[in-house]
N, C-alpha and C positions, 0 to 999 in steps of 0.2 A: 357749564362744567365746573367752573370755580365756585359757583353758588352752592354746590352740594359738597364742598369740602375737599376737593382734590388739588388744592392750590399750592401745597408746600413742596419742598425739595424732593420728597419721596415720590413725586410724580414719575421720576425716572424708573421706579420699580414696576410700573405697568407698561413696560415696553411692548407688551402683547398688543396694545392698541395704538401704538405710536403712529403707525401708518394711517390709521383711521382718523386720528385726532389732528395731526399736523397738516391737514389739508385746508384749502380755502373754505370748505363747506362746514367746518367744525362749528363756527359761531351760529350758522343758520340751523344746524342740527340741534344744538342745545336750545335755541329759541323755539324750535318746533317741538322738542320734547316737553318744554315748559307749557306751551300752549295746549298740548294734547294730554297733559298729565291728568286732567279730569276724567279722561276716558280709561285710565289705567286702574285696574283693580288688584287686589292682593294676590290673586292667582297668577299674575304675570301673563295676561292674555294678549299682550302686545309684543310684537317682534318687528325688527327692521330688516329690510332686504337691501343689499348693496349690489348694484350691477357691476361695480368695479371698486377697487380698494380706495377708500377715502371719499367716496361719492355716494350720497344718499339718493336713491331713485324713488323709493316709495316708503310710506309709513302707514301701516294699516292694522286694524284690530281683527284678530281671528281667534278661534277657540284653541284651547290647549291641545286637543286632539289634532286639529289642523296644523298647529305649529309643529307637533311631533312628526306628522307625515311629511310636511315640507322639509323639515330638518333632515329626515332620512333621505329625501331626494337630493338635497343639496350636498350632503356629505359624500365624499368620494368612496368611502367604505361603508356601505349600508349596514353590514353586520355590526361594525363598531358603533354606529349611530344607535342601533336598536339596543345595544348593551347599556347605553346611557340611561335608558328608561326602564330596563327590566327590574321589576320588583322595587323600583324606587331607590336602588342602591346608589346610582349616580343621577344627579339632577342638575339642571341649570336654573331652577327656581329657588330663589333665596327666601329665607323666612322673613317675617315682618314683626315690628314692634306694635303693640296695641295702641300706644298714644304718643310715641316719640316721632314727630313728623320729620325732623331733621335727619334722624337715623334712617327712616324709611326712604327719604329722598336719596341717600347714599346707596341703600340697598337696591332701589329701583334702577338707578343709573348703572350700577355694577351688573345687575341682572341683564340689562339690555346689552351691555358690552359682552357679557358671557355668551349670549345667544349669537351675537355677531361673530365671535371667535369661532364658534362651532358650525356656522352656516356658510362660511366662505368656500368657494370652489377650490380645487387643488391648486390652480395657478395663483389665485388670490391669496390663499393661505401661505404658500411658499414665499410670497413677497411680504405679506403683512406680519407673519408670525416669526420669520427668521430674525434673530438678533441683529441689531445694526452693525455690530462688530464683524459679523460674518459677511455682511454685504459690502461694507465700506472700507474695511481695513486693507492696507496695501498688500498684506499677505494673509489671505483668507485662512480660516481655521479648517484645515482639511485633515483627512485621516493619514496623510503622508507627512505631516508636520512633526518636527522634533520640538518637544516642549521643554521649557527651562524652569527649574525651581530656584536657580541662583545664577549669577553671572558666570559665564564660561567663555574663555577666549581660547578657541582651538589653536590659534597661532602659538600659544605658549605651551601647548601639549607636545612633548617630544616622544612619548611612548604610549601606544594604545594596546591594551590587552583585551582579549575576547574569550568568553566562554564558548562552549560548543553546543550542547543540547538546548534547543529552543532559542538559540541566539544566532550562531552561524548557520545552523540547520533548523528547520521547522518540520514537525511531523504531521502526517495526516491523522484523521480520527481513528483510522484502523489500528494505530499503535496503542492508544489508550484502550480500545476494545480488546486487543490481544492481551494486554496486561491484566485487564479485568477478568477475562476468561481463564487465563493461566492461574491467577490467584484463586479464582473460584474452584478450579480443579484441585489446588493444594488444600483448600478447606475440606473438600470431600475426602481426599486421599490421606491426608496427614491428621486431620482433626475430626474425622468421622461426621462431617456435616451431612444433612439429608441430600441424597443424590438428586432429588427433584430440583435443587437450585441450579443444576447444570442446564436444565431446559427452561426453567421458569424465569430466571434472572438474566436480563440483557442490559448491556451498558447503554446509558442514556446520556448523550453528550450535552443535553440541554438541562440537566439537573444541577450539576455542581459548577461552582466558579472558584477562582483562586481567592486566597485571603480568608478562608474559613478555618474553623478549629473543631475538633471532635472532643466532646466532654467524655472522658474515660469512665466516669461514674454513671452517666445516664445513657451514653451512646448517642446523644443529641449532636447534630451538626449545627454549629453555631456561627453566626456572623457577628463580629464585635465592632463597636464604634471606636473612634479614636480615644474615647475615655475608658475603654475596656468594658463597656457596658454590652451585655448580650442583647442586641437589637432584635434578632429573630433567630429561632431555632426550629429544626425539624427532627422529629422522631420517626425514623423510617421515611415514608413519603407523606406523613401527616404533620401539619404545622402545629407547633406547641402553642397552647393558648397563653395569653398574657398572664392569666391567673397562675398557671403552673410555672411560668418563668419567674414571677415575683416570689412564689413560694420556694422555688429551688435556689434562687440566687438572692436570698436574704432581703427580699422586699425592694431591692434596688436594681435587680437584674445585673448585678456586678459581683465580681469575686475579688478578694484581696490579692496582692501580688503573689503571696505564697500559695494561695489556693489555685491561682491561674497556672502557676508552674507545675503544681501537682496534678491538676485535673485536665488541663487543656493541651491537646496535641495539635500544633499548627499544621495547616494544609496549605502551604504557600506557593508551591511551584506547580507547573502545569502537569507534571506527572501525577500529582496528588489528586487530580480530578477523578482518576480511576478508583482510588481507594475511598474517596468520599462517596462516590456513587455506590460502591460495593457495600460499604457500611450501612447506608440508608436502605439498600435493597434487602440485605440479609435480615436486618431488624424488622423491616416490613413483612418479610416472608414469615418470620417467627410469630409476629403479631397476627397475621392473617390466618395462619394455620393453628393458632392457639398453642404454640409450643413454648413452654416456660424457658426463659433465658436470663442469664446474668450479663448485664450490659458491659461491664468491664472485661469479662472473659471474651465476649464477642469482639470488642474493640481490639484487645490484645491479639486474638487469633488472626484478625484481618490485617493488622499492622505487620504481624510476623509473616503472613502469607505474601503480602505485597513486597516486604523486604527480601524474602527468599527468592521471589520471582526476579527482582533486580539483580541480586547477587549471583544467581545461577548462571546468568549470561544467556539463557535460552532465547529470550526475545531479541537480545542483541544479535545473535547469530542469524535469526530469521530476517531481521531488518537489514543486516549487512548483505545477505544473499538476495534480497528483493528490494533494492533501493527505490525503484520506480513506484512501488506500492506504498511505501511508508514515508518517503521524503517528499516534501513539496518542492517544486522547482525554485531556484534562486537566481533569476536572470541578471540581477544587478550586483550580486555579491562580489564577483571578481573585480568589477570596475571600481567598486567602493574601496576594496583593499588596495588596488593599484593606485588610486588617487591618493590615499593616505601614505602609501609607500613613496610615491614620487614626490610628495611634499617634504620628505626628509624625516618622517616619523618612523620609529622602530615599532615592529609588530610582535606581540607576544601571544602565543596560543596556550591557554591554561584550562584544561578540562579534567573533570573527574572520571571521564570514560576511558577505557583502555585504547591503546593505539590502533589495534587492528579494526576496532569499531569506528573510530573517528576517521581512519584512513579510508574506509569504504564510503562513508558519507561525504567526506570532502572531495573525493574523486568524482562522486556523482554530481555534486552541486558546483564544483569549481573546475576540476580537471585532474589529469594524472599527475601533473607537476605542481600540485597545490602547495607543497612545502616550500617552494622557491620564494614565496612572498613573505615568509616568516623568519624573523631573526632568532626566535626561540620557540620550540614546540615542547610543551609539557603535558603529559597525559597521566591519568590515574593520580591526579594531584592531591586528592583528599581534602578539598576545600570544605569547611573553613579552616581546618587544621593547617593548611598550607600557609595561612597568614600568621598563625599564632605560635606554631612550633619553631624553635630556634636551632635545633640540632639535627633535624632529619635530612640526610644527604640525598643528592640526586643519584639516580642510576640510569644508565643508558639502555635504550630499547633497540634491539636489532630491527631495522626496517624491513629486512628480508624474511626473518623467521618469527618476529614478534617476541622473542625470548629476552629476558632481562640479563644484562651483562653484570659482571662482578667487579670490574675495575673501579678504582676511585676516580671521581669526577672533580677536577680542579678548574675546568674551563668549559663553558657551554659553547659548542661549535654550531655554526649555522648549517642547516641541512640535516643535523642529527636530531634524534627524538629522545626525550628524557621522561622519567617517571618519578613520582613521589617528590622529595625535596621540600623546600620552604623558601619564604621570601628572603630571609637572611642569606641563605646559600645562593639564591639567584643573584643577589648583589655581589657576593664574593666571587662568583664564577663567571661574571661578565666583565669584559674589558672595554666597555663602552666609554666614550668620552663624556662622563657624567658631570653635569653642571652642579656646582655647590649651591646649596640653598643659603639664602641670607639669614633666615631665621630657623630655629628649631622649635619643636613643640614638646611639652611635657608628656603629651599623649602618644608620642612616637617613640618606639623602642630605641634605646641608646645606640645600638649598632647600626641603625638606619637613618638617624636623624640628619646626617649631612649629605645624603644622596637624593637625586631626583626621583629615585624609585620609592621614596617615602615623602612624596610631595604632590601638590595638585598638578604637577607636570605629567603625571601618569593618569590616563583615562582608562578605566576598565568598564567593559560593557558585558552585561549578563542578564539572565532572566530571573534568577532566584535571589530574592532579597537577602536572605540570611546565609546562604551558602556562598554567594558571589560578592555581595556588595557591602553589607553592613560592616564587617571587620575591615575591609579595604578602606572604607570611609572613616570609620571610628578610630582605628588603630594607626593608620598610616597617612590619613589625609588625602587619599586619592580622590580625583574627580571620578564620579561614578555615573553610569547611564543604565537605565533599566529598559530591557526589551519587554514591552507590555502590549501584546497584540490586541488585548481587549479594548484598548483605547480607540483602535481603528473602527471596529464594528460598533462600538457604543456611539461614536460620533456619527456614523452613518445612520444608526437607529434614531438618534436624536434629531436628525433632519427630516424625519417623516412627519407628515402633517398631523397625524393623531398624537404623536409624542409632543410635538411643539404646542398643539392646542392644549393638552393636559398641563404642560409646563406653564403656559401663560395663564391658564385658568387658576392654577395654584398661586401664581404671583398676584393676580387680581384679587383673589379671595383674601390673601394675607393683607394686601393693601386695604381692602374693604374693612377688615377687622380693626385695623389701626384707626381708620377714619370713623368707624362706629364708636370706638372707645373715646375718640376725640370729641364727638358730638355728645356722648353721655357725660363728659366732663369728669371732674374729680370727686363727685358726690359718691356716697356709699351705693354700691350696686344693689338693685332690687333683684328678687328671685327671677323676674321675667328678663331682666338685663343679662343675668348669668346664663339663663336657658338659651337666649338668643346667641350669645357668644359660643356656648357649647355646640350649638347646631352648626354654626359657621366653621368651628374647628373640626367638627365631624366631617363636614364636606371636604375640607382640606385633606384630611386623612384618607378619605375614600378616593379622591382624585390622585393622591400620591400612590395608593395601591394600584390604581389604573396605570399610572406612569410606570411603576415597577413591573407590572404584568406585561407591558408592551416590550420590555427588554427580553422576554422569552425564557426566563428561568425563575425559580421560586425565590431567589435572593435579590434579584434586580442587579443594579450596577455593582461592580467590584469596588468602586470608589465611594459608594454610599452605603451606610448601614441604616436602612430605613431613611431617616431624614438628616442624619449627621454624617460627616466624613467617616469612612470606615477606617479600621485600624490599618488595613492594607494601604489605603490612600495616605494616611498619616505617616506610615513608614516610607512610602515613596517620597513624600515631601521632605522628610527628615534626613534620609540617607542617600537620596539620588539627586544629583545636580540636573540631570537630563532624563527624559524618558521618551520612548518612541514606539511605534507599532512594529517596526522592523528595521534591521540594519540598513536595508535598502533605502530607507528614508534619508540617510546621510548623503545620498547622491545629489540631493537638491541644494547642498550647502558647500561652500568653499572649505577647504581644510584649515583656513584661517578665519572662519566665520566666528563672530561674537554673538553669543546667545544672551538675551536679557529676559528675566522672568516677567511674565505678564503683569503680575500684581503681587507685591510683597507685603500688602496690608494684612493685618492679622486680627485686630480687635474690632468690635462691633461699630464703634464710632468712626473707624477708618473706612468702613465699607458701606456707609449710608447710601451711596449711589449705586451699590450693586443690586442686581435683581435676583441674587442667589440666596435662598432661604434654607435654614436647617433646623428650625424650631420643631420640637417634638410635642405633638398634641395627644399622644397616645397614653401618656402617664396618668 
């Protein structure tokens, strides 16, 4: 193994084969590979078969066709195995150099390891391909874990605030489907769109993800990387080619800050998945039926239709009247709130939704007396204006009739419900025993600098980055936590054998490229050298496409824009101290738990031992 150049510290990058190599048979295997190398040809007609992880049972030469057939039998998902060979788009056969023997030795060894990765049985793959941190860590990485971007001591948190939609309550897919259909009807009734869209267009929950943006000029649905580069875009239901992306976005697939502000409309919350899908479907409808359209007009019409659907309150009334259809059960929510309350923390309810709507939902998921747990309940708060306005007063809401009262509010009473207001008024109208901060910050408004409501002592939990969390973090220094349900199902997807195999294949291919370049040395590259590297990079890109496809939507992970961290992930990292699948995940932690970030390293030299890659070979 060392003889072919895998001896340096980057060995840790090929964790995909650690279980195979760290066995007592490794030395014998390498010796056997060397002795049998004369029987290996450039077509890669040799494969190894393991009867168990880390143990070589046989080594034999067979034809490529036989290898393909055996591979299909060994793989748990036969259809996925066949896809690897269809039209040669995915392959386990590495290219060869015509005269660089050291390079070919690396390629031959890597190719053999690749075939082992994809020929393991389900049980073997689960053991061999699972990252060591998932198997050996004291607290395994599960979908119910709370993840930390920075150090957070819950013991120092004296106030916990919560958003409502997609935070305290979670909706079924029926809600987004209803918003989609209602907006579709508005397009027909108000904007004279073809009536055929009512029957032909259906909401597809598997198309859109959070963290996208629509380009008002083109109507493209774009996913941006953390450098604001358009990594991928869809026009209707057709993927935009790289050539069109380069042409539209000045050869760099990027827009200047002023252009981004002018052209891109963020689609960051879970409600936006309905408008994202509707935009793509309407544009695809026009293209399919050869109907001329102006993209900006279509985008504006759909944004207006979606906005009117939300403002009308029509879907709110339907949801409130049918909670069992539109709300998902929350069996742990009440206990989480009680645990926080019993630990001495104050609870603040701050939602942009009206009282009668949140009252129906909270009664369904918690119970009739849900308001008993809260020190302050604020509805129709108008976030993010709630954080930035300094003069908007609170108004009381009648819990019996839902009507707004006209009296001046000088003190917020426990058990009452309030609307509008702002953070400055919240501080003025509470008589809590507020602990003075030792330090103030230039970034915190003068009227709040000395109170714990403008400090890390406040934890606010919400789902919408820019409506709930950014201003709370940026303006007032609050500790923030994002409810990100996608992290749960993506973690579960990432544990599947096919996904793990693709991930480890990418790791091994990247390591192979490094070793090939090491063997080529520092001399000027020949044309053949560059062709070989291009071929290996092309393989990496195709396997990344495969990995993205396994996530079940056209954009892949919400945390990755192709091969780089997405802008959504970057915002989570920048503005959120914690993130989790659901508030229910807090039940696994003490109210005095201390969270530590997994890894605060940032630069490339700091992450030499990481097996996580984000290099972009598509440019």
